[in-house]
C-alpha positions as CSV (number, residue, x, y, z in Angstrom):
1,M,202.4,-74.5,175.8
2,R,199.2,-72.4,175.8
3,N,201.2,-69.2,175.3
4,V,203.1,-70.8,172.4
5,C,199.8,-71.7,170.8
6,V,198.4,-68.2,171.2
7,L,201.6,-66.7,169.6
8,L,201.3,-69.1,166.7
9,V,197.6,-68.2,166.1
10,L,198.5,-64.5,166.3
11,A,201.4,-65.0,163.9
12,L,199.1,-66.8,161.4
13,A,196.4,-64.1,161.8
14,L,198.9,-61.3,161.1
15,T,200.3,-63.1,158.1
16,G,196.8,-63.5,156.7
17,C,196.0,-59.8,157.2
18,A,199.4,-58.8,155.7
19,V,199.0,-60.4,152.3
20,G,197.5,-58.5,149.4
21,N,196.7,-55.2,151.1
22,K,195.7,-52.3,148.7
23,I,195.1,-48.7,149.8
24,D,192.5,-46.5,148.1
25,Y,194.2,-43.1,147.9
26,R,191.7,-41.7,145.3
27,L,188.7,-40.9,147.5
28,T,190.3,-38.5,150.0
29,G,187.9,-35.6,150.2
30,A,190.8,-33.2,150.6
31,A,189.8,-29.7,151.7
32,I,192.3,-27.6,149.9
33,P,192.0,-23.9,151.0
34,V,192.8,-22.4,147.5
35,E,190.6,-19.9,145.8
36,T,191.8,-18.4,142.6
37,Q,190.5,-17.2,139.2
38,K,193.7,-18.3,137.6
39,K,193.9,-21.5,135.5
40,V,196.1,-24.0,137.3
41,T,198.2,-26.8,135.6
42,L,199.0,-29.6,138.1
43,G,201.8,-32.1,137.8
44,V,202.7,-34.8,140.4
45,Q,206.1,-36.5,140.0
46,D,207.2,-39.6,141.8
47,A,210.8,-39.0,142.8
48,R,211.1,-41.8,145.3
49,E,214.6,-43.3,145.1
50,G,213.4,-46.9,144.4
51,V,211.0,-45.8,141.7
52,V,213.6,-43.6,139.9
53,A,216.1,-46.5,140.1
54,G,213.6,-48.9,138.6
55,K,213.7,-51.1,141.7
56,M,210.1,-50.4,142.9
57,K,206.9,-50.1,141.0
58,E,205.1,-46.8,140.9
59,N,202.0,-48.2,142.6
60,C,203.9,-49.5,145.6
61,V,203.1,-47.6,148.7
62,G,204.6,-49.6,151.5
63,V,204.7,-53.0,153.2
64,S,202.6,-55.0,155.6
65,R,204.3,-57.6,157.8
66,G,203.2,-61.1,158.7
67,G,203.5,-62.7,162.0
68,Y,207.2,-63.3,161.7
69,G,208.0,-59.8,160.4
70,N,208.1,-60.9,156.8
71,A,207.2,-58.1,154.5
72,F,204.5,-58.1,151.8
73,K,204.1,-55.2,149.4
74,V,201.2,-52.8,149.7
75,T,200.0,-51.2,146.5
76,T,197.4,-48.7,145.4
77,K,193.9,-50.1,145.2
78,S,193.4,-48.5,141.8
79,G,196.6,-50.1,140.4
80,N,197.6,-46.7,139.2
81,P,200.9,-45.1,140.1
82,L,200.8,-43.3,143.4
83,A,201.4,-40.0,141.5
84,V,198.3,-40.5,139.5
85,D,196.2,-41.2,142.6
86,M,197.6,-38.1,144.3
87,A,197.0,-35.9,141.2
88,D,193.4,-37.2,141.1
89,A,192.9,-36.3,144.7
90,I,194.3,-32.8,144.3
91,V,192.3,-32.1,141.2
92,A,189.1,-33.2,143.0
93,G,189.9,-31.0,146.0
94,L,190.7,-27.9,143.8
95,K,187.6,-28.4,141.7
96,E,185.5,-28.5,144.9
97,K,186.8,-24.9,145.4
98,G,185.9,-23.9,141.9
99,V,189.4,-23.8,140.6
100,A,190.0,-24.4,136.9
101,V,192.6,-27.1,137.0
102,E,194.2,-29.4,134.5
103,S,196.4,-32.4,135.4
104,V,199.5,-33.3,133.3
105,A,201.1,-36.7,133.6
106,L,204.8,-36.6,134.7
107,T,207.1,-39.6,134.6
108,P,209.7,-40.3,137.3
109,L,212.6,-40.0,134.9
110,M,211.6,-36.6,133.5
111,K,214.3,-33.9,134.1
112,R,213.6,-30.6,135.8
113,E,213.5,-28.7,132.5
114,E,211.2,-31.2,130.9
115,V,208.8,-31.0,133.9
116,V,208.7,-27.2,133.8
117,A,208.2,-27.2,130.1
118,A,205.3,-29.6,130.4
119,L,203.5,-27.5,133.1
120,T,204.1,-23.9,131.9
121,G,203.5,-21.9,128.8
122,P,200.1,-21.5,127.2
123,R,198.5,-24.2,129.4
124,G,197.6,-21.9,132.3
125,D,198.4,-19.0,134.5
126,R,200.0,-21.0,137.3
127,A,201.8,-24.4,137.5
128,L,201.6,-26.5,140.6
129,L,204.2,-29.1,140.9
130,V,204.0,-31.7,143.7
131,T,207.0,-34.0,144.1
132,I,206.9,-37.2,146.1
133,G,210.3,-37.6,147.6
134,Q,209.1,-40.4,149.9
135,W,205.8,-42.2,150.7
136,R,206.1,-45.5,152.5
137,S,204.0,-47.2,155.2
138,D,205.2,-50.1,157.3
139,T,202.5,-52.1,159.1
140,Y,203.2,-54.7,161.7
141,F,201.5,-54.5,165.1
142,S,201.2,-50.8,164.4
143,T,201.7,-48.6,161.3
144,D,204.5,-46.2,160.6
145,L,204.4,-43.7,157.8
146,N,207.3,-41.9,156.3
147,F,206.8,-39.2,153.7
148,Q,208.4,-36.2,152.1
149,L,206.2,-34.1,149.8
150,T,207.2,-30.8,148.1
151,A,204.9,-28.3,146.4
152,E,206.1,-25.6,144.0
153,V,204.1,-22.9,142.3
154,L,205.5,-21.5,139.0
155,D,204.2,-18.7,136.8
156,A,203.6,-19.2,133.1
157,S,207.2,-18.4,132.3
158,G,208.5,-21.1,134.7
159,A,209.7,-18.7,137.4
160,A,209.3,-20.0,140.9
161,L,206.8,-18.2,143.1
162,A,206.7,-20.4,146.2
163,K,208.0,-23.7,147.5
164,E,207.1,-25.8,150.6
165,T,208.2,-29.2,151.9
166,I,206.5,-31.3,154.5
167,L,208.0,-34.4,156.2
168,H,206.7,-37.1,158.5
169,S,208.3,-40.1,160.1
170,G,206.6,-42.2,162.8
171,A,203.5,-44.0,163.9
172,V,200.1,-43.1,162.5
173,A,198.1,-46.0,163.9
174,G,198.3,-47.9,167.1
175,P,198.4,-51.7,167.9
176,Q,196.3,-53.8,165.6
177,I,195.8,-57.4,164.7
178,A,193.6,-57.0,161.7
179,G,195.1,-55.1,158.8
180,G,191.7,-53.5,157.9
181,S,192.4,-50.3,159.8
182,I,195.3,-49.3,157.6
183,K,192.8,-49.0,154.8
184,K,191.1,-46.2,156.8
185,N,194.1,-44.7,158.5
186,L,196.4,-44.3,155.6
187,P,194.0,-42.5,153.2
188,L,193.2,-40.2,156.2
189,H,196.8,-39.3,156.6
190,F,197.2,-39.0,152.8
191,R,194.4,-36.4,152.8
192,M,195.8,-34.5,155.8
193,A,199.2,-34.4,154.1
194,I,197.7,-32.9,151.0
195,E,195.7,-30.4,153.0
196,N,198.8,-29.4,155.0
197,L,201.1,-29.1,152.0
198,L,198.7,-27.1,149.8
199,G,197.3,-25.1,152.7
200,K,200.7,-23.5,153.4
201,P,200.1,-19.7,153.1
202,S,202.9,-19.2,150.6
203,I,201.4,-21.8,148.3
204,V,197.9,-20.4,148.7
205,D,199.0,-16.9,148.0
206,A,201.2,-17.9,145.0
207,L,198.2,-19.5,143.3
208,K,196.0,-16.4,143.6
């Protein structure tokens, strides 16, 4: 009987911690190892399948599960689309390195030619396109994170200079009862993903 009571209390605690979680992806402090005198135009496009299909909001970043495994949506703390938070984080990181960078808003439904046209031409010397193919956390007793991010560097004419993709699928945080730790762990892994992707030698060289 005692064990049943403990499990019930644990289930209730998990449910309470699972509801209404919001992750702040804006303040990441990403250390992006890019140094260039060229003007960079940045665009981040959310290409997650659910977002493109209109089945998932752009500010949805995962789920947090209650004691019975029932899922509650996790969103960005800002309320902004994930692509906007990621763009803001990248802009902040590049400006820390003295890079002249301008961010251009891209919608999930924009076609490739529209994206390239929005980022190239007289806007700058280099275009940096980051595509979110996947970004989803799933928190229960531990937190799994699945993501696929692609970075492309284009010249002013739209010609591709470099392209890199990073993937992750698996646990990023250990056992937990309180959901508070995901608010620290997920922004940390967000920052590390940005640093890893934009720190790829081909990307760094292409932006020079």
